C-alpha positions in Angstrom: 18.3 -2.7 -8.2 14.9 -2.4 -6.6 12.2 -0.4 -8.3 10.5 1.6 -5.6 7.2 3.5 -6.0 6.1 6.0 -3.5 2.5 7.1 -2.9 1.7 10.2 -0.8 -1.8 9.6 0.5 -1.5 12.0 3.5 -4.8 13.5 4.6 -7.0 10.9 3.0 -9.2 8.5 4.8 -10.0 5.0 3.5 -10.6 4.0 0.7 -8.7 7.0 -0.8 -5.2 5.7 -0.2 -6.1 2.2 -1.4 -7.5 3.6 -4.7 -4.2 5.6 -5.2 -2.2 2.4 -4.6 -4.4 0.5 -7.1 -3.9 3.2 -9.7 -0.1 3.2 -9.2 0.0 -0.6 -9.5 -1.9 -0.4 -12.8 0.8 1.9 -14.2 3.9 0.2 -12.8 5.2 -3.1 -11.4 7.4 -2.1 -8.5 9.4 -4.4 -6.3 8.9 -2.1 -3.4 6.1 0.3 -2.6 6.0 2.9 0.2 2.7 4.5 1.0 2.4 7.3 3.5 -1.0 7.8 5.2 -2.2 9.9 8.1 -4.3 7.4 10.0 -4.3 3.8 11.2 -7.5 2.7 9.5 -6.1 3.9 6.1 -2.8 2.0 6.8 -4.7 -1.2 7.6 -6.8 -0.9 4.5 -3.7 -0.5 2.3 -1.9 -3.3 4.1 -4.8 -5.7 3.5 -5.0 -4.7 -0.1 -1.3 -5.1 -0.7 -1.2 -8.5 1.1 -4.0 -9.6 -1.2 -1.8 -8.7 -4.2 0.9 -11.0 -2.8 3.2 -8.4 -1.1 5.0 -8.8 2.2 3.9 -5.7 4.2 5.0 -3.9 7.3 3.7 -0.7 8.8 5.9 1.8 10.7 4.4 4.6 12.8 6.5 7.8 12.1 5.3 10.6 14.3 1.6 11.1 13.5 2.0 9.3 10.1 2.0 5.7 9.0 4.4 4.3 6.4 3.2 1.2 4.7 6.1 -0.7 3.1 5.4 -3.5 0.7 7.8 -5.8 -1.0 6.6 -7.7 -4.0 8.1 -11.0 -5.1 9.9 -10.9 -8.4 
């Protein structure tokens, strides 16, 4: 079973969402992480950070929000 961690970073601009993701990864080792942000620059910042941590990342635009989905290798 996949261990998914969700981070709600709505309303924050970069680097706020990335800092929240970093803090979440310090506490847990998920196989999947979903981060919801309110703007494209924050989504790209989170994507770059997560890819640097070895995750496969995709971004989906959902209305006015962006969902960053990261899958980590086991």
